[in-house]
C-alpha positions in Angstrom: 0.0 0.0 0.0 2.9 2.4 0.8 4.2 2.4 -2.8 0.8 3.0 -4.5 0.1 5.8 -1.9 3.5 7.4 -2.6 3.0 7.2 -6.4 -0.5 8.7 -6.0 0.8 11.6 -3.9 3.5 12.4 -6.4 0.9 12.4 -9.1 -1.5 14.5 -7.0 1.0 17.3 -6.1 2.5 17.2 -9.6 -1.0 17.6 -11.0 -1.6 20.7 -8.8 1.7 22.2 -10.1 0.7 21.4 -13.7 -2.6 23.2 -13.2 -1.1 26.2 -11.4 1.6 26.9 -14.0 -0.7 27.8 -16.9 -3.1 29.6 -14.5 -0.3 31.7 -13.1 0.9 32.6 -16.6 -2.6 33.9 -17.4 -2.6 36.0 -14.3 0.8 37.4 -15.0 -0.3 38.5 -18.4 -3.2 40.3 -16.8 -6.2 38.2 -17.8 -7.5 37.9 -14.3 -11.1 37.2 -15.3 -9.9 34.1 -17.3 -8.0 32.6 -14.3 -10.7 30.0 -13.4 -11.2 29.0 -17.0 -7.4 28.5 -17.3 -7.4 26.3 -14.2 -10.3 24.2 -15.5 -8.8 23.9 -19.0 -5.5 22.8 -17.4 -7.4 20.2 -15.4 -9.0 19.0 -18.6 -5.7 18.6 -20.4 -4.2 16.8 -17.4 -7.0 14.3 -17.2 -7.0 13.6 -20.9 -3.2 13.1 -21.0 -3.3 10.8 -17.9 -6.1 8.6 -19.3 -5.3 8.6 -23.0 -1.7 9.9 -23.3 -2.4 12.1 -26.3 -5.0 10.0 -28.1 -7.7 12.3 -29.3 -5.9 15.4 -28.0 -6.2 17.3 -31.4 -10.0 16.6 -31.4 -10.3 17.7 -27.7 -8.3 20.9 -28.4 -10.5 21.8 -31.4 -13.7 21.0 -29.5 -12.5 23.1 -26.5 -11.8 26.1 -28.8 -15.0 25.9 -30.7 -17.2 25.4 -27.6 -15.6 28.2 -25.5 -15.7 30.6 -28.5 -19.4 29.9 -29.0 -20.1 30.0 -25.3 -18.6 33.5 -25.0 -21.0 34.7 -27.8 -24.2 33.0 -26.6 -23.8 33.3 -22.8 -26.5 36.0 -22.5 -29.1 33.8 -24.3 -30.3 30.9 -22.1 -31.8 28.9 -25.1 -28.8 29.4 -27.2 -26.6 28.3 -24.3 -28.8 25.2 -23.8 -28.4 24.4 -27.5 -24.6 24.7 -27.3 -24.5 22.5 -24.3 -26.8 20.0 -26.0 -24.3 19.7 -28.8 -21.4 19.4 -26.3 -23.2 16.6 -24.4 -24.1 14.7 -27.6 -20.6 15.1 -28.9 -19.0 13.8 -25.7 -21.4 10.8 -25.8 -20.7 10.1 -29.5 -17.0 9.8 -29.1 -17.5 7.0 -26.5 -17.6 4.8 -29.6 -13.8 5.3 -29.8 -13.3 5.3 -26.0 -12.7 9.0 -25.8 -15.5 10.1 -23.4 -14.2 8.8 -20.0 -11.1 11.0 -19.8 -12.4 14.0 -21.7 -15.3 14.8 -19.3 -14.0 18.3 -18.6 -14.7 19.5 -22.1 -18.4 20.5 -21.4 -17.4 22.0 -18.1 -15.3 24.6 -19.8 -18.2 25.7 -22.0 -20.5 26.0 -18.9 -17.9 28.1 -17.1 -17.7 30.5 -19.9 -21.5 30.7 -20.2 -21.9 31.3 -16.4 -19.1 34.0 -16.3 -17.6 34.9 -19.6 -14.0 36.2 -19.2 -13.4 39.8 -20.3 -10.0 39.7 -22.0 -10.5 41.8 -25.1 -12.6 44.6 -26.5 -15.5 43.5 -28.8 -17.5 40.4 -28.6 -15.7 38.4 -31.4 -12.1 39.3 -30.4 -13.0 38.5 -26.7 -14.5 35.2 -27.8 -11.4 34.3 -29.9 -9.0 35.2 -27.1 -11.1 33.2 -24.6 -10.9 30.2 -26.8 -7.2 30.6 -27.3 -6.6 30.8 -23.5 -8.7 27.6 -23.0 -6.8 25.7 -25.7 -3.4 27.0 -24.7 -3.9 26.0 -21.0 -5.3 22.6 -21.9 -2.3 21.8 -24.2 0.2 23.3 -21.8 -1.0 21.1 -18.9 -1.2 18.1 -21.1 2.4 18.5 -22.2 3.6 19.0 -18.6 1.7 15.9 -17.5 3.8 13.8 -20.0 6.7 14.4 -17.6 5.1 12.1 -15.0 2.8 9.9 -17.0 4.5 7.6 -19.4 1.7 5.2 -20.1 -2.1 5.9 -20.4 -4.4 4.7 -17.6 -6.9 3.5 -20.3 -5.2 0.7 -22.2 -8.3 -0.7 -23.8 -11.3 0.6 -25.7 -14.6 -0.7 -24.4 -17.0 -1.4 -27.2 -20.7 -0.9 -26.2 -23.8 -1.8 -28.2 -25.1 1.0 -30.5 -28.3 1.6 -28.4 -26.1 2.1 -25.2 -23.9 4.7 -27.0 -27.0 6.3 -28.4 -28.8 6.7 -25.1 -25.6 7.8 -23.5 -25.3 10.7 -26.0 -29.0 11.5 -25.5 -28.7 11.5 -21.7 -25.6 13.8 -21.7 -27.2 16.1 -24.3 -30.5 16.5 -22.5 -28.9 17.0 -19.0 -26.1 19.3 -20.2 -28.7 21.4 -22.1 -30.4 22.0 -18.8 -27.1 22.9 -17.2 -26.4 25.4 -20.0 -29.8 27.0 -19.6 -29.3 27.2 -15.8 -25.8 28.6 -16.1 -26.9 31.4 -18.5 -29.9 32.3 -16.2 -28.1 32.3 -12.9 -24.7 33.7 -14.1 -22.9 32.1 -11.2 -19.7 30.3 -12.2 -19.5 28.0 -9.1 -23.0 26.7 -9.6 -22.7 26.3 -13.4 -19.4 24.5 -13.1 -20.4 22.2 -10.3 -23.8 21.4 -11.8 -22.1 20.4 -15.2 -19.2 18.6 -13.5 -21.6 16.6 -11.3 -23.6 15.5 -14.4 -20.7 14.3 -16.4 -19.2 12.5 -13.4 -22.4 10.8 -12.6 -22.9 9.8 -16.3 -19.2 8.9 -16.8 -20.2 5.3 -17.5 -22.7 4.5 -20.2 -24.8 1.9 -18.4 -27.9 3.3 -16.7 -27.5 1.0 -13.6 -23.9 2.3 -13.0 -25.1 5.9 -13.4 -28.0 5.5 -11.0 -25.8 4.1 -8.3 -23.2 6.8 -8.8 -25.9 9.6 -8.6 -27.1 8.3 -5.3 -23.6 7.8 -3.8 -22.4 11.2 -5.0 -25.4 12.9 -3.4 -25.0 11.0 -0.1 -21.3 11.7 0.0 -21.7 15.4 -0.7 -24.3 15.8 2.0 -22.1 14.1 4.6 -19.1 16.1 3.4 -21.2 19.3 3.6 -21.9 18.6 7.2 -18.2 18.0 7.9 -17.2 21.2 6.1 -19.8 23.3 7.9 -18.6 21.9 11.3 -15.0 22.8 10.5 -16.0 26.2 9.2 -17.8 27.0 12.4 -14.7 26.3 14.5 -13.3 29.8 14.1 -9.8 28.6 13.0 -7.3 30.9 11.4 -7.5 30.9 7.6 -4.2 29.1 7.1 -5.5 26.1 9.2 -8.5 25.8 6.8 -6.0 25.3 4.0 -4.1 22.7 6.1 -7.4 20.9 6.9 -8.3 21.0 3.2 -5.1 19.1 2.3 -5.7 16.6 5.0 -9.2 15.8 3.7 -7.9 15.7 0.1 -5.2 13.3 1.2 -7.8 11.0 2.8 -9.9 11.3 -0.3 -6.9 10.2 -2.4 -6.3 7.2 -0.2 -10.0 6.3 -0.4 -9.7 6.4 -4.1 -6.7 4.1 -4.4 -7.8 1.7 -1.7 -9.6 -1.4 -3.1 -13.2 -2.0 -2.3 -13.9 1.5 -0.9 -17.3 2.9 -1.9 -17.6 6.0 -4.1 -19.6 7.9 -1.5 -16.7 7.5 1.0 -14.3 9.2 -1.5 -16.8 12.0 -2.1 -17.4 12.5 1.6 -13.8 13.5 2.1 -13.4 15.2 -1.2 -16.2 17.6 -0.5 -14.7 19.3 2.6 -11.3 19.3 1.0 -12.6 21.3 -2.0 -14.8 23.5 0.3 -12.1 24.3 2.9 -9.5 25.3 0.4 -11.6 28.5 -0.2 -10.0 29.8 3.0 -12.1 32.1 5.2 -15.2 31.0 7.2 -17.6 33.2 5.2 -16.3 31.7 1.9 -16.5 28.1 3.3 -20.2 28.6 4.1 -21.0 30.0 0.6 -18.9 27.4 -1.3 -20.3 24.5 0.7 -23.9 25.6 0.1 -23.2 26.1 -3.6 -21.6 22.7 -4.0 -24.5 21.0 -2.0 -27.2 22.8 -4.1 -25.6 22.0 -7.4 -24.9 18.4 -6.5 -28.4 17.7 -5.3 -30.0 19.4 -8.3 -27.7 17.4 -10.7 -28.3 14.1 -9.0 -32.1 14.5 -9.0 -32.0 15.5 -12.7 -29.9 12.5 -13.6 -32.1 10.1 -11.7 -35.2 11.5 -13.3 -33.7 11.2 -16.8 -32.4 7.7 -16.1 -35.8 6.7 -14.6 -37.7 7.9 -17.6 -35.2 6.1 -19.9 -35.7 2.9 -18.0 -39.4 3.1 -18.4 -39.4 3.9 -22.1 -36.4 2.3 -23.8 -34.9 -1.1 -23.7 -35.5 -1.8 -20.1 -33.0 -4.6 -19.9 -30.5 -3.8 -22.6 -29.2 -0.6 -21.1 -28.3 -2.3 -17.8 -26.7 -5.5 -19.1 -22.9 -5.1 -18.5 -21.9 -6.9 -21.7 -18.9 -5.4 -23.6 -16.0 -6.3 -25.8 -12.6 -4.7 -25.3 -9.9 -4.1 -27.9 -6.4 -2.9 -27.3 -5.7 0.8 -28.0 -2.9 1.7 -30.4 
């Protein structure tokens, strides 16, 4: 256990560094309003490189540029934002045929972040949209290249081949739910809510089979509620701000160990991840706001996912979407 834990910690702290470097560069240049987008894009590049080691990176980069460019232009229109996110969700589901969905789940999150809070980095709508897209693509590629320093082989070594109807309903589920997230993000104009709502949806639906997604939705909601209670308790302790940061890293470390320990439930990982993410915000007032936002977005996303999966279960292929039958082929 010691060696896997050490390896996981090296990857964890290396990942933080690889996300911070592009974000810091964006801040140094003076594009402060694009800092969170830069961090999210770097996270997307990091995950894609870890999982696929460059496979599909050109497609991901182009999709990121197009979606963030369009998101910047349509962010004021809830229906246009919903349409854009519908396309993002359907596209993410479609590439599951080639095994590209699992590790590229951050792609729609970037579009949602721009819809909820478009960066202001240039004068004029089109120049601003172009520069926003360039920042997202640049940070994604930069973090991916840095990740290659630590990751020599992809985590995903096989492509899982699913039946056509499973891939089709996977794309439909993602499209419908992310369309709702896009509408929500445009109406509320709150980046935390838009990002967490979208992120929760894609994480719940990260596996195509309805049964897996249903279990994941319930566990994520349960883990977030428990983690919320922990975060609120720590936030009410009146600790100095620097101790909140220290506590955040302790919780993140426990979450990491939960993730790599065999037979641990998903809700246990989420229960420690939630206070880690919330407490890193620093001050007590921020902790309360962030924890409430995360809880609200998670519960809304989980309920929406369960409703869509329930309707799907009643209407389409009641058995076929839950049978875990698949063929795997080695990646090249």
